[in-house]
PASEBA-1860 file (N, C-alpha, C; in nm, 3 decimals):
! residues 258
1> MRHHELLE> 10.448/17.551/1.359/10.339/17.457/1.337/10.346/17.405/1.194 ~ 10.325/17.273/1.179/10.333/17.213/1.047/10.213/17.253/0.960 ~ 10.235/17.244/0.827/10.134/17.295/0.735/10.000/17.224/0.754 ~ 9.999/17.093/0.774/9.871/17.023/0.784/9.797/17.060/0.912 ~ 9.871/17.098/1.020/9.802/17.146/1.140/9.742/17.285/1.115 ~ 9.815/17.370/1.042/9.760/17.501/1.006/9.634/17.486/0.921 ~ 9.639/17.396/0.826/9.523/17.375/0.738/9.404/17.323/0.817 ~ 9.431/17.231/0.910/9.324/17.179/0.995/9.262/17.291/1.079
9> MYELEDTY> 9.348/17.377/1.134/9.299/17.490/1.213/9.215/17.583/1.127 ~ 9.262/17.613/1.008/9.190/17.702/0.917/9.051/17.647/0.887 ~ 9.042/17.515/0.865/8.915/17.453/0.830/8.818/17.447/0.948 ~ 8.872/17.437/1.070/8.787/17.420/1.188/8.760/17.549/1.264 ~ 8.841/17.652/1.242/8.843/17.767/1.332/8.711/17.842/1.341 ~ 8.633/17.840/1.236/8.508/17.916/1.236/8.396/17.845/1.312 ~ 8.409/17.713/1.334/8.299/17.639/1.394/8.337/17.557/1.517 ~ 8.463/17.521/1.533/8.504/17.431/1.640/8.487/17.499/1.776
17> WWFVARRR> 8.431/17.428/1.871/8.390/17.485/2.000/8.502/17.561/2.070 ~ 8.623/17.507/2.070/8.736/17.571/2.139/8.763/17.709/2.083 ~ 8.773/17.718/1.950/8.805/17.845/1.885/8.689/17.944/1.896 ~ 8.566/17.896/1.878/8.450/17.985/1.884/8.441/18.051/2.021 ~ 8.451/17.971/2.128/8.439/18.025/2.263/8.555/18.116/2.298 ~ 8.675/18.081/2.253/8.792/18.162/2.288/8.784/18.300/2.224 ~ 8.747/18.308/2.098/8.743/18.440/2.036/8.630/18.525/2.092 ~ 8.519/18.463/2.133/8.415/18.540/2.201/8.466/18.596/2.333
25> MVRSLIQR> 8.542/18.515/2.405/8.599/18.560/2.532/8.695/18.675/2.509 ~ 8.782/18.663/2.409/8.881/18.767/2.381/8.811/18.898/2.346 ~ 8.711/18.892/2.261/8.638/19.014/2.224/8.573/19.077/2.346 ~ 8.511/18.994/2.431/8.447/19.044/2.552/8.547/19.112/2.645 ~ 8.666/19.053/2.660/8.768/19.112/2.747/8.817/19.246/2.693 ~ 8.834/19.255/2.562/8.876/19.382/2.503/8.770/19.489/2.527 ~ 8.646/19.453/2.504/8.539/19.551/2.521/8.527/19.596/2.667 ~ 8.561/19.507/2.759/8.548/19.543/2.900/8.667/19.621/2.952
33> YAAKSEGL> 8.789/19.587/2.908/8.909/19.642/2.971/8.980/19.749/2.889 ~ 8.958/19.754/2.759/9.024/19.858/2.680/8.966/19.994/2.719 ~ 9.049/20.096/2.711/9.006/20.230/2.753/8.886/20.278/2.672 ~ 8.877/20.232/2.549/8.760/20.259/2.464/8.728/20.130/2.393 ~ 8.603/20.105/2.364/8.564/19.976/2.308/8.557/19.975/2.156 ~ 8.575/20.091/2.092/8.577/20.095/1.946/8.678/20.201/1.903 ~ 8.714/20.198/1.776/8.817/20.290/1.728/8.954/20.254/1.779 ~ 8.973/20.128/1.817/9.102/20.082/1.870/9.196/20.044/1.756
41> KVLDAGCG> 9.324/20.047/1.786/9.422/19.988/1.696/9.470/19.860/1.764 ~ 9.445/19.747/1.699/9.462/19.616/1.760/9.562/19.533/1.680 ~ 9.654/19.469/1.751/9.749/19.375/1.690/9.722/19.236/1.745 ~ 9.707/19.139/1.655/9.706/18.998/1.694/9.846/18.945/1.666 ~ 9.924/18.929/1.772/10.064/18.887/1.761/10.070/18.734/1.760 ~ 10.104/18.680/1.645/10.097/18.536/1.627/9.955/18.498/1.587 ~ 9.906/18.561/1.480/9.763/18.555/1.446/9.721/18.424/1.384 ~ 9.817/18.335/1.352/9.779/18.207/1.295/9.700/18.224/1.167
49> TGGTLSAL> 9.592/18.148/1.155/9.514/18.150/1.031/9.407/18.258/1.030 ~ 9.401/18.341/1.135/9.321/18.463/1.130/9.182/18.457/1.189 ~ 9.144/18.346/1.252/9.009/18.335/1.306/8.979/18.436/1.414 ~ 9.072/18.453/1.508/9.051/18.549/1.617/9.048/18.691/1.563 ~ 9.142/18.724/1.475/9.148/18.858/1.419/9.020/18.892/1.344 ~ 8.968/18.798/1.267/8.843/18.822/1.194/8.728/18.850/1.290 ~ 8.728/18.781/1.406/8.620/18.796/1.503/8.623/18.930/1.575 ~ 8.730/19.006/1.558/8.742/19.137/1.624/8.695/19.251/1.534
57> GGLGELWG> 8.637/19.216/1.421/8.588/19.317/1.329/8.492/19.413/1.397 ~ 8.507/19.541/1.365/8.423/19.644/1.422/8.483/19.714/1.542 ~ 8.593/19.659/1.596/8.657/19.722/1.712/8.752/19.834/1.671 ~ 8.795/19.835/1.546/8.887/19.939/1.503/8.978/19.891/1.393 ~ 9.101/19.940/1.395/9.201/19.907/1.292/9.274/19.780/1.335 ~ 9.260/19.674/1.256/9.312/19.542/1.293/9.438/19.508/1.215 ~ 9.539/19.464/1.288/9.664/19.418/1.229/9.694/19.277/1.280 ~ 9.759/19.198/1.195/9.804/19.066/1.236/9.945/19.041/1.191
65> CDISADAL> 10.017/18.963/1.270/10.152/18.920/1.228/10.171/18.775/1.269 ~ 10.250/18.706/1.191/10.282/18.567/1.219/10.414/18.533/1.150 ~ 10.483/18.436/1.207/10.610/18.394/1.148/10.588/18.310/1.022 ~ 10.469/18.252/1.009/10.442/18.157/0.901/10.379/18.225/0.781 ~ 10.446/18.213/0.665/10.389/18.267/0.541/10.261/18.193/0.504 ~ 10.257/18.061/0.530/10.136/17.984/0.501/10.017/18.036/0.582 ~ 10.041/18.064/0.711/9.934/18.116/0.796/9.883/18.250/0.744 ~ 9.975/18.336/0.701/9.935/18.468/0.652/9.857/18.457/0.521
73> EMCAARGL> 9.888/18.358/0.439/9.810/18.335/0.317/9.666/18.297/0.352 ~ 9.651/18.218/0.459/9.517/18.179/0.503/9.443/18.299/0.561 ~ 9.515/18.387/0.630/9.455/18.512/0.678/9.405/18.595/0.560 ~ 9.486/18.605/0.456/9.449/18.682/0.338/9.324/18.623/0.271 ~ 9.314/18.490/0.274/9.196/18.424/0.217/9.069/18.460/0.293 ~ 9.083/18.502/0.418/8.968/18.548/0.497/8.933/18.694/0.466 ~ 9.016/18.759/0.386/8.992/18.899/0.354/9.070/18.996/0.440 ~ 9.158/18.944/0.527/9.242/19.030/0.610/9.356/19.085/0.525
81> TQLRQSRV> 9.385/19.213/0.541/9.484/19.277/0.453/9.603/19.337/0.527 ~ 9.585/19.377/0.652/9.693/19.445/0.725/9.773/19.340/0.802 ~ 9.865/19.278/0.729/9.939/19.162/0.777/10.088/19.182/0.756 ~ 10.167/19.132/0.851/10.312/19.133/0.835/10.369/19.000/0.881 ~ 10.472/18.955/0.808/10.543/18.836/0.853/10.647/18.880/0.955 ~ 10.632/18.833/1.077/10.715/18.884/1.186/10.719/18.783/1.299 ~ 10.835/18.769/1.359/10.848/18.690/1.481/10.797/18.772/1.599 ~ 10.732/18.707/1.694/10.683/18.781/1.810/10.799/18.829/1.898
89> EQLEFEDQ> 10.916/18.766/1.884/11.033/18.812/1.958/11.094/18.938/1.897 ~ 11.050/18.975/1.778/11.103/19.095/1.711/10.992/19.152/1.623 ~ 10.895/19.215/1.687/10.778/19.266/1.615/10.818/19.382/1.524 ~ 10.770/19.376/1.401/10.805/19.477/1.301/10.709/19.595/1.306 ~ 10.698/19.654/1.425/10.610/19.769/1.445/10.681/19.870/1.534 ~ 10.639/19.996/1.520/10.699/20.103/1.599/10.656/20.093/1.746 ~ 10.735/20.157/1.833/10.699/20.167/1.974/10.561/20.232/1.989 ~ 10.486/20.184/2.086/10.360/20.246/2.126/10.264/20.263/2.007
97> SFDVVVSC> 10.248/20.156/1.931/10.166/20.164/1.809/10.022/20.120/1.830 ~ 9.993/20.044/1.937/9.864/19.977/1.948/9.798/20.003/2.083 ~ 9.665/20.005/2.079/9.585/20.013/2.202/9.569/19.876/2.266 ~ 9.568/19.773/2.183/9.547/19.636/2.230/9.642/19.543/2.156 ~ 9.706/19.453/2.229/9.780/19.342/2.169/9.716/19.213/2.218 ~ 9.673/19.132/2.124/9.616/19.001/2.153/9.719/18.895/2.115 ~ 9.734/18.793/2.198/9.821/18.682/2.162/9.765/18.555/2.224 ~ 9.702/18.474/2.140/9.633/18.354/2.186/9.714/18.229/2.157
105> DVLEHVAE> 9.755/18.163/2.264/9.827/18.036/2.253/9.948/18.046/2.160 ~ 10.031/18.146/2.190/10.152/18.172/2.112/10.277/18.154/2.196 ~ 10.278/18.209/2.316/10.401/18.214/2.397/10.457/18.076/2.426 ~ 10.372/17.975/2.432/10.421/17.839/2.460/10.505/17.782/2.347 ~ 10.501/17.848/2.230/10.582/17.804/2.116/10.719/17.870/2.112 ~ 10.740/17.971/2.196/10.854/18.061/2.181/10.959/18.032/2.288 ~ 11.081/17.999/2.244/11.188/17.971/2.341/11.217/18.095/2.425 ~ 11.229/18.211/2.361/11.261/18.336/2.432/11.129/18.409/2.463
113> HETAMAEM> 11.049/18.348/2.548/10.917/18.407/2.572/10.925/18.538/2.650 ~ 11.032/18.559/2.729/11.048/18.690/2.796/11.068/18.801/2.693 ~ 11.147/18.773/2.589/11.169/18.871/2.483/11.040/18.901/2.408 ~ 10.962/18.795/2.379/10.835/18.815/2.310/10.740/18.899/2.393 ~ 10.735/18.874/2.523/10.645/18.950/2.610/10.689/19.096/2.617 ~ 10.819/19.119/2.624/10.871/19.256/2.625/10.840/19.329/2.495 ~ 10.842/19.257/2.382/10.808/19.318/2.254/10.660/19.357/2.249 ~ 10.574/19.273/2.301/10.432/19.308/2.305/10.409/19.432/2.391
121> ARVLRPGG> 10.481/19.441/2.503/10.470/19.560/2.587/10.525/19.683/2.515 ~ 10.632/19.664/2.439/10.695/19.778/2.369/10.598/19.842/2.271 ~ 10.524/19.761/2.196/10.438/19.818/2.092/10.304/19.867/2.147 ~ 10.279/19.844/2.274/10.157/19.895/2.338/10.171/20.042/2.374 ~ 10.065/20.117/2.356/10.061/20.254/2.405/10.042/20.252/2.557 ~ 10.092/20.353/2.628/10.063/20.363/2.771/9.913/20.358/2.796 ~ 9.873/20.273/2.891/9.732/20.252/2.919/9.670/20.142/2.835 ~ 9.744/20.092/2.734/9.693/19.984/2.650/9.697/19.850/2.722
129> ICVLTVPA> 9.629/19.752/2.663/9.621/19.621/2.727/9.671/19.510/2.636 ~ 9.727/19.407/2.700/9.753/19.278/2.637/9.645/19.181/2.681 ~ 9.590/19.107/2.587/9.499/18.997/2.618/9.568/18.869/2.575 ~ 9.598/18.783/2.671/9.684/18.668/2.648/9.615/18.539/2.691 ~ 9.635/18.433/2.612/9.596/18.299/2.656/9.714/18.206/2.634 ~ 9.732/18.113/2.730/9.838/18.012/2.720/9.783/17.882/2.777 ~ 9.837/17.767/2.736/9.795/17.640/2.796/9.846/17.629/2.940 ~ 9.764/17.573/3.026/9.796/17.567/3.169/9.837/17.427/3.212
137> HLCLWSEH> 9.927/17.425/3.309/9.961/17.306/3.388/10.041/17.200/3.309 ~ 10.163/17.182/3.351/10.249/17.081/3.290/10.190/16.941/3.303 ~ 10.115/16.918/3.408/10.056/16.785/3.428/9.956/16.749/3.318 ~ 9.910/16.846/3.240/9.819/16.820/3.129/9.892/16.799/2.997 ~ 10.025/16.796/3.001/10.103/16.777/2.878/10.060/16.649/2.808 ~ 10.044/16.657/2.676/10.000/16.541/2.598/10.060/16.549/2.459 ~ 10.028/16.450/2.377/10.077/16.451/2.240/10.018/16.568/2.161 ~ 9.907/16.623/2.207/9.851/16.744/2.145/9.954/16.857/2.150
145> DEALGHIR> 10.020/16.874/2.266/10.124/16.976/2.280/10.240/16.948/2.186 ~ 10.280/16.822/2.178/10.393/16.785/2.092/10.359/16.808/1.945 ~ 10.238/16.773/1.905/10.198/16.791/1.766/10.195/16.938/1.726 ~ 10.161/17.025/1.822/10.153/17.168/1.794/10.286/17.241/1.816 ~ 10.389/17.168/1.858/10.520/17.230/1.875/10.532/17.313/2.001 ~ 10.456/17.280/2.104/10.467/17.353/2.230/10.601/17.323/2.298 ~ 10.656/17.423/2.364/10.777/17.408/2.445/10.741/17.390/2.591 ~ 10.629/17.447/2.631/10.591/17.446/2.774/10.440/17.462/2.787
153> RYETREFV> 10.391/17.427/2.906/10.263/17.472/2.957/10.291/17.554/3.082 ~ 10.203/17.645/3.117/10.234/17.744/3.219/10.164/17.716/3.351 ~ 10.237/17.738/3.459/10.176/17.750/3.590/10.150/17.899/3.616 ~ 10.060/17.925/3.710/10.016/18.063/3.732/10.132/18.155/3.767 ~ 10.219/18.112/3.859/10.328/18.200/3.904/10.422/18.235/3.789 ~ 10.452/18.138/3.704/10.540/18.164/3.591/10.477/18.264/3.495 ~ 10.349/18.250/3.470/10.278/18.340/3.380/10.276/18.482/3.436 ~ 10.251/18.494/3.565/10.251/18.624/3.631/10.389/18.690/3.620
161> RLMEGAGL> 10.495/18.614/3.650/10.631/18.669/3.642/10.662/18.718/3.501 ~ 10.615/18.645/3.402/10.640/18.681/3.263/10.580/18.817/3.230 ~ 10.456/18.838/3.269/10.389/18.965/3.239/10.446/19.080/3.321 ~ 10.466/19.057/3.449/10.519/19.164/3.534/10.662/19.198/3.497 ~ 10.738/19.099/3.449/10.875/19.125/3.404/10.882/19.216/3.284 ~ 10.772/19.222/3.207/10.765/19.311/3.091/10.709/19.448/3.129 ~ 10.687/19.470/3.259/10.639/19.600/3.304/10.489/19.618/3.294 ~ 10.414/19.507/3.286/10.270/19.514/3.275/10.203/19.490/3.410
169> RIEKLTHA> 10.088/19.553/3.431/10.010/19.535/3.553/9.891/19.444/3.522 ~ 9.879/19.335/3.594/9.774/19.237/3.568/9.641/19.288/3.624 ~ 9.540/19.293/3.538/9.408/19.337/3.580/9.307/19.223/3.585 ~ 9.333/19.116/3.510/9.247/18.998/3.514/9.333/18.876/3.490 ~ 9.318/18.776/3.577/9.391/18.650/3.561/9.298/18.538/3.602 ~ 9.274/18.446/3.512/9.182/18.336/3.540/9.220/18.214/3.459 ~ 9.178/18.099/3.507/9.181/17.980/3.422/9.058/17.983/3.332 ~ 9.062/17.903/3.227/8.949/17.891/3.136/8.940/17.746/3.088
177> VALALPAI> 8.831/17.717/3.020/8.799/17.579/2.978/8.803/17.489/3.101 ~ 8.730/17.532/3.202/8.723/17.457/3.328/8.611/17.354/3.326 ~ 8.496/17.391/3.272/8.381/17.301/3.274/8.406/17.175/3.191 ~ 8.488/17.189/3.087/8.517/17.074/3.001/8.642/16.998/3.045 ~ 8.705/17.043/3.155/8.833/16.984/3.197/8.824/16.834/3.223 ~ 8.726/16.784/3.298/8.722/16.639/3.321/8.715/16.557/3.192 ~ 8.633/16.603/3.097/8.620/16.530/2.970/8.751/16.534/2.892 ~ 8.821/16.648/2.896/8.948/16.660/2.824/9.053/16.569/2.885
185> ILYRAMKR> 9.060/16.564/3.018/9.156/16.477/3.084/9.129/16.331/3.048 ~ 9.002/16.292/3.052/8.966/16.154/3.019/8.999/16.121/2.874 ~ 8.966/16.214/2.783/8.993/16.191/2.641/9.142/16.175/2.615 ~ 9.222/16.262/2.675/9.366/16.255/2.650/9.427/16.130/2.711 ~ 9.377/16.086/2.827/9.427/15.963/2.888/9.395/15.843/2.799 ~ 9.273/15.838/2.747/9.236/15.727/2.659/9.316/15.731/2.530 ~ 9.340/15.851/2.480/9.416/15.863/2.355/9.559/15.815/2.373 ~ 9.618/15.846/2.490/9.755/15.798/2.517/9.759/15.646/2.515
193> LLALGNGG> 9.659/15.584/2.574/9.656/15.438/2.579/9.637/15.376/2.440 ~ 9.548/15.436/2.363/9.515/15.380/2.232/9.616/15.413/2.125 ~ 9.698/15.517/2.148/9.791/15.562/2.044/9.930/15.501/2.057 ~ 9.948/15.409/2.152/10.080/15.348/2.170/10.122/15.279/2.041 ~ 10.239/15.318/1.990/10.291/15.257/1.868/10.212/15.295/1.744 ~ 10.138/15.404/1.750/10.050/15.442/1.640/10.100/15.564/1.562 ~ 10.233/15.574/1.546/10.289/15.683/1.469/10.320/15.804/1.554 ~ 10.339/15.920/1.486/10.379/16.042/1.553/10.264/16.107/1.628
201> PKTALVRL> 10.296/16.214/1.703/10.193/16.283/1.782/10.089/16.350/1.694 ~ 9.965/16.352/1.745/9.854/16.413/1.672/9.782/16.510/1.764 ~ 9.719/16.611/1.706/9.645/16.707/1.786/9.517/16.644/1.840 ~ 9.459/16.713/1.938/9.333/16.667/1.997/9.213/16.732/1.931 ~ 9.232/16.795/1.815/9.120/16.855/1.744/9.040/16.744/1.677 ~ 8.917/16.727/1.723/8.832/16.618/1.675/8.704/16.679/1.619 ~ 8.667/16.639/1.499/8.543/16.689/1.439/8.425/16.621/1.509 ~ 8.353/16.699/1.589/8.245/16.647/1.671/8.112/16.657/1.598
209> PRPMNRLL> 8.016/16.574/1.637/7.880/16.595/1.586/7.831/16.735/1.624 ~ 7.753/16.795/1.537/7.711/16.934/1.559/7.642/16.957/1.693 ~ 7.551/16.868/1.737/7.488/16.892/1.867/7.589/16.896/1.982 ~ 7.688/16.808/1.979/7.790/16.807/2.085/7.876/16.932/2.078 ~ 7.911/16.973/1.955/7.991/17.094/1.939/7.916/17.216/1.992 ~ 7.785/17.225/1.959/7.704/17.337/2.008/7.692/17.335/2.160 ~ 7.682/17.215/2.218/7.673/17.204/2.363/7.799/17.254/2.430 ~ 7.914/17.220/2.374/8.041/17.266/2.431/8.055/17.418/2.417
217> VAFLDFEN> 8.011/17.474/2.306/8.012/17.620/2.290/7.924/17.684/2.398 ~ 7.807/17.625/2.422/7.717/17.678/2.524/7.780/17.671/2.663 ~ 7.846/17.559/2.694/7.916/17.546/2.822/8.018/17.658/2.840 ~ 8.097/17.682/2.736/8.203/17.783/2.747/8.148/17.925/2.741 ~ 8.036/17.946/2.674/7.971/18.077/2.681/7.929/18.105/2.826 ~ 7.874/18.005/2.894/7.838/18.021/3.034/7.963/18.048/3.118 ~ 8.070/17.975/3.088/8.195/17.998/3.160/8.246/18.140/3.138 ~ 8.233/18.191/3.017/8.276/18.328/2.989/8.197/18.429/3.070
225> LLIRHISL> 8.069/18.401/3.093/7.989/18.488/3.179/8.042/18.485/3.322 ~ 8.079/18.366/3.369/8.137/18.355/3.504/8.266/18.435/3.514 ~ 8.348/18.426/3.410/8.478/18.493/3.411/8.463/18.645/3.421 ~ 8.350/18.698/3.378/8.328/18.843/3.392/8.324/18.884/3.539 ~ 8.291/18.790/3.628/8.268/18.824/3.768/8.368/18.758/3.865 ~ 8.422/18.643/3.825/8.515/18.572/3.913/8.632/18.519/3.831 ~ 8.735/18.474/3.901/8.847/18.407/3.837/8.838/18.258/3.869 ~ 8.842/18.175/3.766/8.827/18.032/3.785/8.959/17.971/3.832
233> PVGTSLVA> 8.955/17.881/3.930/9.078/17.829/3.990/9.145/17.717/3.910 ~ 9.073/17.654/3.818/9.128/17.544/3.739/9.082/17.558/3.595 ~ 9.150/17.489/3.506/9.115/17.490/3.365/9.234/17.451/3.281 ~ 9.211/17.426/3.154/9.320/17.386/3.066/9.399/17.504/3.013 ~ 9.344/17.625/3.027/9.411/17.746/2.980/9.421/17.849/3.091 ~ 9.520/17.938/3.077/9.529/18.058/3.158/9.500/18.178/3.067 ~ 9.424/18.272/3.120/9.384/18.391/3.045/9.419/18.513/3.129 ~ 9.476/18.614/3.064/9.512/18.736/3.138/9.484/18.860/3.056
241> VARKHEGS> 9.448/18.965/3.127/9.447/19.101/3.073/9.550/19.179/3.154 ~ 9.650/19.233/3.087/9.759/19.306/3.154/9.774/19.442/3.088 ~ 9.783/19.547/3.171/9.785/19.684/3.121/9.924/19.745/3.133 ~ 9.959/19.823/3.032/10.084/19.899/3.036/10.062/20.026/3.117 ~ 10.151/20.051/3.211/10.138/20.168/3.297/10.135/20.296/3.213 ~ 10.052/20.389/3.255/10.053/20.522/3.193/10.193/20.583/3.210 ~ 10.248/20.634/3.100/10.381/20.693/3.107/10.494/20.594/3.091 ~ 10.461/20.464/3.086/10.565/20.363/3.073/10.608/20.350/2.928
249> RGPAAMQE> 10.738/20.331/2.909/10.791/20.308/2.774/10.845/20.168/2.758 ~ 10.828/20.085/2.863/10.870/19.946/2.853/11.010/19.924/2.903 ~ 11.043/19.797/2.936/11.173/19.765/2.994/11.291/19.792/2.902 ~ 11.271/19.776/2.771/11.385/19.797/2.680/11.432/19.942/2.683 ~ 11.334/20.035/2.681/11.371/20.176/2.682/11.440/20.214/2.812 ~ 11.392/20.158/2.923/11.453/20.189/3.052/11.596/20.136/3.059 ~ 11.619/20.019/3.003/11.754/19.963/3.004/11.850/20.047/2.922 ~ 11.801/20.104/2.810/11.887/20.187/2.727/11.935/20.312/2.801
257> EQ> 11.850/20.361/2.894/11.885/20.482/2.966/11.985/20.456/3.080 ~ 11.993/20.329/3.122/12.081/20.297/3.234/12.227/20.283/3.193
END
């Protein structure tokens, strides 16, 4: 991700509806699915500018890693200290180090996403969980994806194969950002029309009036309540909670024994 996109994310992450609702959802999923809801050792793999990691305060020992030194500097500016510069395809942590691995909108940036997923499984303790979000549906591809350096958007079957291929058992799989989907589709269609010949790709992060931003947060808070009970069939994102089998050491260890 380019520096100006990181800076924009850093400036918006504490208040922008998308980020606010997502980190609330991630915290809720950890509290519901982790074997214990506090005293956890948590890794945010691909932590970006640190908004999600900061929002997990109080759950336990928090670690973050990112490939970008600029992003880690922004994390440090938030007061986060347990940080490492690391590619998600080669995490600089010992086997079975964490109770929870969080990775929000990271895998779509990674060419070797199977390797990254296997690494997240490797550093999980048996019984630990991964909480993952990725952008959904290739048909929603836009200049927002290009500006953020995305390689892909995911269909459900591909996402499932990715997690199961790393030896994880899926316990929750749902779409998210469903209630705002029609408005997002309309906005992106209009932006494509208006942006013809208007320079390079730009993100869809728009500074909204506060009442509209609060309304969108409220919509997604309601959606998060729904997600506690059902799985949504459509949305701009896919969200999963996947657990490492008790006694499992991950696919890499098994391959070494063969």
